C-alpha positions in Angstrom: 7.2 -3.5 -17.0 9.5 -4.8 -14.3 8.4 -6.6 -11.2 9.5 -3.5 -9.2 7.3 -1.2 -11.2 4.4 -3.6 -10.9 4.9 -3.8 -7.2 4.9 0.0 -6.8 1.7 0.3 -8.9 0.1 -2.5 -6.9 0.9 -0.8 -3.6 -0.4 2.5 -4.8 -3.7 1.0 -6.0 -4.0 -1.0 -2.8 -3.5 2.2 -0.7 -6.0 4.1 -2.7 -8.6 1.3 -2.4 -8.0 1.1 1.4 -8.4 4.8 1.8 -11.6 4.8 -0.3 -13.1 1.9 1.6 -12.1 3.4 4.9 -13.8 6.7 4.1 -16.9 4.9 2.7 -17.1 2.7 5.9 -16.9 5.7 8.2 -19.5 7.8 6.3 -21.9 5.0 5.3 -25.4 5.5 6.6 -24.5 7.6 9.6 -27.7 6.6 11.4 -27.3 2.8 11.4 -23.5 2.3 10.9 -22.7 1.0 14.4 -19.3 0.6 16.0 -18.2 -2.3 13.7 -18.2 -0.3 10.5 -16.6 2.7 12.1 -13.8 0.5 13.5 -13.3 -1.2 10.2 -13.1 2.2 8.5 -10.5 3.4 10.9 -8.5 0.2 10.6 -8.4 0.4 6.8 -7.4 4.1 6.9 -4.5 3.1 9.2 -3.7 0.3 6.7 -3.6 2.7 3.8 -1.2 5.0 5.7 0.9 1.9 6.4 0.9 1.0 2.7 2.1 4.4 1.8 5.0 4.2 4.2 5.7 0.7 2.9 5.7 2.0 -0.7 8.2 4.7 0.1 10.4 2.1 1.9 10.2 -0.3 -1.0 11.0 2.4 -3.5 14.1 3.4 -1.5 15.3 -0.2 -1.1 14.5 -1.2 -4.7 16.9 1.4 -6.1 19.8 -0.9 -5.2 18.2 -4.0 -6.9 19.4 -4.6 -10.5 17.1 -6.7 -12.6 
């Protein structure tokens, strides 16, 4: 596997983990979660969206790289 392929897989896994953690942090124990967990959940969901955009940007730029 090339470094480009590994990078794309790593970005995909990171985006999935961020999305999963964000959803978990928002819906964890709805009675006692507080503002901190909600804000962390929203921040990680935003980070997962950013990772998806970065993945598409990297894929488009990596087409031109010859290894």
